[in-house]
Every structure is written in structure tokens, then in C-alpha cells.
C-alpha positions in Angstrom: 0.0 0.0 0.0 1.1 3.5 -0.7 2.8 5.1 2.3 2.8 8.6 0.7 0.0 10.7 2.2 -2.6 11.8 -0.3 -4.0 15.2 0.4 -7.0 16.1 -1.7 -8.1 19.6 -2.5 -11.1 20.5 -4.7 -10.3 22.3 -7.9 -13.9 22.8 -8.8 -14.8 25.2 -5.9 -12.9 28.0 -4.1 -11.2 27.0 -0.9 -12.8 27.7 2.5 -12.2 31.3 3.5 -9.5 31.6 6.2 -11.2 32.1 9.6 -9.7 34.0 12.5 -8.8 32.1 15.6 -6.7 29.0 16.4 -6.2 26.2 13.8 -8.2 23.0 14.1 -7.1 19.6 13.0 -9.6 16.9 12.3 -9.2 13.1 12.4 -11.9 10.8 10.9 -12.1 7.0 11.5 -14.3 5.4 8.9 -16.6 2.4 9.0 -19.2 1.2 6.4 -22.2 2.7 8.1 -20.7 5.3 10.5 -17.7 7.5 11.0 -16.0 9.0 14.1 -14.8 12.6 13.7 -12.5 14.3 16.3 -11.2 17.9 16.3 -7.9 18.8 17.9 -6.8 22.4 18.8 -5.2 24.5 21.4 -8.6 26.0 21.9 -10.6 23.5 24.1 -14.0 25.1 23.3 -14.2 23.9 19.8 -13.0 20.4 20.2 -15.3 17.5 19.6 -15.3 13.7 19.1 -18.6 12.5 17.7 -20.0 9.5 15.8 -22.0 10.3 12.7 -23.9 8.2 10.2 -22.0 7.6 6.9 -24.7 9.1 4.7 -25.7 12.4 3.3 -27.1 13.6 6.6 -24.0 12.6 8.6 -21.7 14.3 6.1 -23.8 17.4 6.1 -23.7 17.5 9.9 -19.9 17.2 9.9 -19.6 20.1 7.4 -21.9 22.2 9.6 -19.7 21.5 12.7 -16.6 22.5 10.7 -18.1 25.7 9.2 -17.3 28.0 12.1 -13.8 26.5 12.7 -10.5 27.4 11.2 -9.8 23.9 9.9 -6.2 23.5 8.7 -6.2 19.9 7.8 -8.4 16.8 7.9 -6.9 13.3 8.1 -8.4 9.9 7.5 -7.1 6.4 6.7 -7.3 4.7 3.3 -9.9 2.0 3.6 -10.1 0.4 0.2 -12.0 3.2 -1.4 -14.6 3.6 1.4 -13.0 7.0 2.2 -13.5 8.4 -1.4 -17.1 9.7 -0.9 -16.4 11.6 2.3 -13.0 12.9 1.1 -14.7 14.3 -2.1 -17.5 16.0 -0.1 -14.9 17.6 2.3 -12.7 18.6 -0.6 -15.6 20.1 -2.5 -16.3 22.2 0.5 -12.8 23.6 0.3 -11.1 21.6 3.0 -7.7 19.9 2.8 -8.1 16.2 3.3 -5.2 13.8 3.8 -5.8 10.1 3.1 -2.9 8.2 4.8 -1.7 4.6 5.1 -3.3 2.9 8.2 0.2 1.7 9.2 1.3 5.3 9.7 -1.6 5.9 12.1 -0.8 2.7 14.0 2.8 3.6 14.3 2.0 7.1 15.4 -0.4 5.7 18.1 2.3 3.4 19.4 4.7 6.4 19.6 2.2 8.2 21.8 1.8 5.0 23.9 -1.9 4.8 22.9 -2.5 1.1 22.8 -6.3 1.0 23.1 -8.1 0.8 19.8 -11.6 2.1 19.5 -13.3 4.4 16.9 -13.1 7.3 19.4 -9.4 6.7 20.1 -8.5 6.2 16.5 -10.2 9.5 15.4 -8.4 11.4 18.2 -5.1 9.8 17.1 -5.7 10.9 13.5 -6.5 14.5 14.6 -3.2 14.6 16.6 -1.3 13.2 13.7 -2.7 15.9 11.5 -1.6 18.6 14.0 1.9 17.2 14.5 2.9 15.8 11.1 1.0 18.0 8.7 1.6 16.2 5.4 1.9 18.0 2.1 -0.9 18.5 -0.4 -1.7 16.8 -3.7 -4.6 17.2 -6.0 -7.8 15.1 -5.7 -8.0 12.5 -8.5 -10.9 13.2 -10.8 -13.7 10.8 -11.6 -12.0 9.5 -14.8 -8.7 8.8 -12.9 -10.6 6.9 -10.2 -12.4 4.9 -12.9 -9.2 4.0 -14.6 -7.7 2.9 -11.3 -10.7 0.8 -10.5 -10.7 -0.9 -14.0 -7.0 -1.7 -13.7 -7.6 -3.1 -10.2 -10.5 -5.2 -11.6 -8.3 -6.6 -14.4 -5.6 -7.5 -11.8 -8.2 -9.3 -9.7 -9.5 -11.3 -12.7 -6.0 -12.3 -13.7 -5.3 -13.5 -10.2 -8.5 -15.6 -10.3 -7.5 -17.0 -13.7 -4.1 -18.0 -12.5 -5.6 -19.7 -9.5 -8.0 -21.7 -11.8 -5.1 -22.6 -14.1 -3.2 -24.0 -11.1 -6.2 -26.0 -10.1 -6.6 -27.3 -13.6 -3.1 -28.8 -13.5 -4.0 -30.7 -10.3 -7.5 -31.8 -11.2 -7.8 -35.6 -11.6 -11.5 -36.0 -12.5 -12.7 -35.0 -16.0 -15.8 -33.3 -14.7 -13.7 -31.2 -12.3 -11.4 -30.2 -15.1 -14.3 -29.4 -17.3 -15.8 -27.2 -14.6 -12.5 -25.3 -14.2 -12.1 -24.8 -18.0 -15.6 -23.2 -18.1 -14.6 -20.8 -15.3 -11.3 -20.0 -17.2 -13.2 -19.3 -20.4 -15.6 -17.0 -18.5 -12.7 -15.2 -16.9 -11.0 -14.8 -20.3 -14.2 -13.1 -21.6 -14.3 -10.8 -18.5 -10.6 -9.9 -18.9 -11.1 -9.0 -22.6 -14.1 -6.9 -21.7 -12.3 -5.0 -19.0 -9.3 -4.5 -21.2 -11.5 -3.0 -23.9 -13.0 -0.6 -21.4 -9.5 0.5 -20.3 -8.4 1.0 -23.9 -11.5 3.0 -24.7 -11.0 5.2 -21.6 -7.3 5.8 -22.4 -8.2 6.6 -26.1 -10.8 9.1 -25.0 -8.2 11.2 -23.2 -5.6 12.7 -25.5 -3.1 13.3 -22.7 -3.4 9.7 -21.5 -3.2 8.3 -25.0 0.0 10.3 -25.7 1.6 9.1 -22.4 0.5 5.5 -23.0 2.1 5.5 -26.5 5.3 6.9 -25.0 5.4 4.3 -22.3 4.5 1.5 -24.7 7.4 2.4 -26.9 10.0 1.2 -24.3 11.1 -2.4 -24.9 9.7 -4.5 -22.0 6.7 -2.3 -21.4 3.4 -3.7 -23.0 0.3 -1.6 -23.5 -1.4 -3.2 -20.5 1.6 -2.2 -18.3 1.5 1.3 -19.7 -2.2 1.6 -18.8 -1.5 0.2 -15.3 1.3 2.8 -14.7 -1.0 5.6 -15.8 -3.6 4.4 -13.3 -1.2 3.7 -10.4 1.3 6.5 -10.7 -0.4 9.4 -12.6 2.3 11.7 -11.4 4.8 10.1 -13.9 6.5 12.8 -16.0 5.9 15.5 -13.4 8.4 14.5 -10.7 12.1 14.4 -10.3 14.1 11.1 -10.4 14.3 11.0 -6.6 10.6 11.8 -6.1 9.3 9.2 -8.6 11.4 6.4 -7.1 10.3 7.4 -3.5 6.7 7.4 -4.6 7.0 3.9 -6.0 8.9 2.7 -2.9 12.1 2.0 -4.9 14.3 4.4 -3.1 16.9 2.5 -0.9 16.9 3.4 2.8 19.9 3.0 5.0 20.0 0.3 7.7 22.7 1.3 10.1 23.4 1.6 13.8 26.7 2.6 15.3 29.4 0.6 13.5 26.9 -1.8 12.0 26.3 -1.1 8.3 23.4 -3.2 7.1 22.2 -3.7 3.5 20.1 -0.8 2.2 16.4 -1.7 1.7 13.4 -0.3 -0.2 10.4 0.5 2.0 6.9 1.8 1.6 5.6 3.4 -1.6 3.0 2.0 -3.9 3.1 -1.8 -4.1 0.9 -1.9 -7.2 3.5 0.1 -9.1 6.3 -2.2 -8.0 4.4 -5.2 -9.2 3.9 -3.7 -12.6 7.6 -2.6 -12.8 8.8 -6.0 -11.6 7.2 -7.8 -14.5 8.3 -5.1 -17.0 11.9 -5.3 -15.7 12.1 -9.1 -16.1 11.0 -8.6 -19.7 13.3 -5.7 -20.2 16.3 -7.7 -18.9 15.8 -10.0 -21.8 14.7 -7.6 -24.5 15.7 -4.1 -23.6 19.4 -3.5 -24.5 19.9 -0.6 -22.0 18.4 -2.5 -19.0 20.0 -5.8 -20.0 23.5 -4.2 -20.1 22.9 -2.5 -16.8 21.7 -5.7 -15.2 24.8 -7.6 -16.4 27.1 -4.9 -15.2 25.6 -5.2 -11.7 25.9 -9.0 -11.6 29.6 -8.6 -12.7 30.1 -6.2 -9.7 28.9 -9.0 -7.4 25.4 -7.8 -6.7 22.8 -10.3 -5.8 20.2 -11.0 -8.5 17.3 -9.5 -6.5 19.3 -6.4 -5.7 20.2 -6.1 -9.4 16.6 -6.5 -10.5 15.5 -3.8 -8.0 18.1 -1.4 -9.3 16.9 -2.1 -12.8 13.3 -1.4 -11.8 14.5 1.9 -10.4 16.4 2.7 -13.6 13.5 1.7 -15.9 11.1 3.9 -13.9 13.4 6.9 -14.0 13.8 6.4 -17.8 10.1 6.2 -18.3 9.5 9.2 -16.1 12.0 11.2 -18.2 10.4 10.0 -21.5 7.0 11.2 -20.4 8.4 14.4 -19.0 10.1 15.2 -22.3 7.3 13.8 -24.5 9.6 11.5 -26.4 9.3 7.9 -27.3 12.1 5.3 -26.7 15.4 6.0 -28.4 18.2 3.6 -27.4 21.0 6.1 -28.1 19.4 9.0 -26.2 18.3 6.7 -23.3 21.8 5.1 -23.1 23.5 8.5 -22.8 20.9 10.0 -20.5 20.4 6.9 -18.3 
């Protein structure tokens, strides 16, 4: 899961006018039918920690509570898409909303020695996290970006199911069992084809996406399905520096040292879905992409372990793709070899 906080701000409506008085920081703990909202501030009079229904009335009640407050930031955890509706409502009202990795909230709670876990406690922890950490802002994904991400996720789910059925088919002994599995595989093939068609049509309907997809697809080792997945999972590609894009994907190596002990540097955090796509692309690129293949061989000759070399190649491939999209140019081996 992505460790990078996602702060969403509406671009459709003007931001909430700055109010006088102390800043308030709001934490929201979400459930399917309810949510707990807590406000943290140096001013005790405006603090609250309430449970509200997760529906139109509950969201309206929260907005009404926030209206007289100088709200600096609202923080909630990523909950598999459950947070999108409330985040959009708050952002549309002009509030900054940070959607963070749940692990960050748990680690923060442990640092405060808050071991109890209830909705009320969790909301209070998130409010304190907003006040102390204050993550940076990013733009709210629009409806089309969310649709693309959901379609890519659905394709990934269908492929996982198909792989599981293929494995079962190899182990099946009875003809009727194998026949049943084959029917399911055929059905999954049809669903995968249908979803891929929807993804392709969505990409083609957006000239910017289409241009970026063509650029990504031009790199040896990157297929069109992978290009579409990268656009869905890391839409910032082409707008960030080399260091920023590798950190966002969780491919930036982190030191592991203490005193005189110098451990092996490790990658940590970031977007797991991006790494999955890049891993498969890199394996293909090591065979068919001259630049990545040469880089991989050089790392092995230097004594690097295979997995370390593959990770370094993933990082290099991503930075090359990022530069290609940034400059609006398709794959050119000579230019890439010099610039890489």
C-alpha cells in the first residue's frame, strides 16, 4: 500500500475562506455505516469527538460543525475506497483532506503509547497526527482517474483468479472437475477481454493519457497493459524528479545502520501496485531491452545479488520512463543510453 499521504483539494470550488482564531485539525475514523470525527486544537472550546452516520445527513452534519472552525487539515485512513465519498465531499467544501496509510496511524499511536483501539481513540489519534505531522498537499484524483484505477484493479483481480484456476486445472484428476475449471477460465477470459476493452477506450478518450501510453509502450519490455497500469497507479509520472518518482514507487533505498553496524540498504513503503507492474516489466526488459540488459549484467559482474540487481533495474526503468513522459519523447536507445 502507498505510504505517501494523499491530500486532496477541490479544484472545482474555491477554498474555504480563512477564519480567524486557532487552527483546528480533524481526524476521521471510517466504517461502512458510521464514521467518528474528532477535532484537535489549542482552543478547548471547539474540540469534539462524535459519531455520525456515513450518509448524506451525517456528512452534512460534519460540514456544519466544521463551518465556524479554522480547519487547517483533515486526516483519514485509506480503507479500500470507502473514504472516497467523504473525502470528495470535504474537498468540494474547500477543506484539505489527507488520506494516509493505516500503518502510519498505528505507528503514530504506538509512539504516543496509545495502545487502546476504538473508533473514538482512532479519530483522536488521527487528529493529533494531522496537527503534528501536517503532510503536504496533492490534487484530488478526478472521476476519470478513479475509474481508470478501478478498472485496472479489476483486471488485476480477474488475472489472479484465472491464475488460481489454471493451477487447479493442473492438479485436477476428475474429468468433470477439469471441465468445470475450464468453463470458469473461459468466463474469466471473456471478462478480462471486456475490462481491457473498457480500459483501452477510456485511455483513447483522453488525448493526454493516449500520448503518455504511447510513449510508455514504446519502451522495450513495457506492454500496453503495463503502460495503462502505470498511468492508473502513478499518474504523477512525468511531473516528478528522479528522486521523487522512485520514492513514490517505494524503490528508493533506505539506510539500515546503527553505530558501527552497516546493514544492507532496503526499499520500503511506496506503492506496491507500481512495484508489481515494474517487476514484470523489468524481467521482460532484462531479456529484450538493451539498456536495461546491459545495466543488469554490469551489476551482476560487480557481485550484486540477483534481486538487488533487479530492484536497481526497476528503479532505472522507472526513471527512464519518467524522463520520457516528461520530455514527451518515445524510446530511443541512443538517447536513453546516454541519459540513463
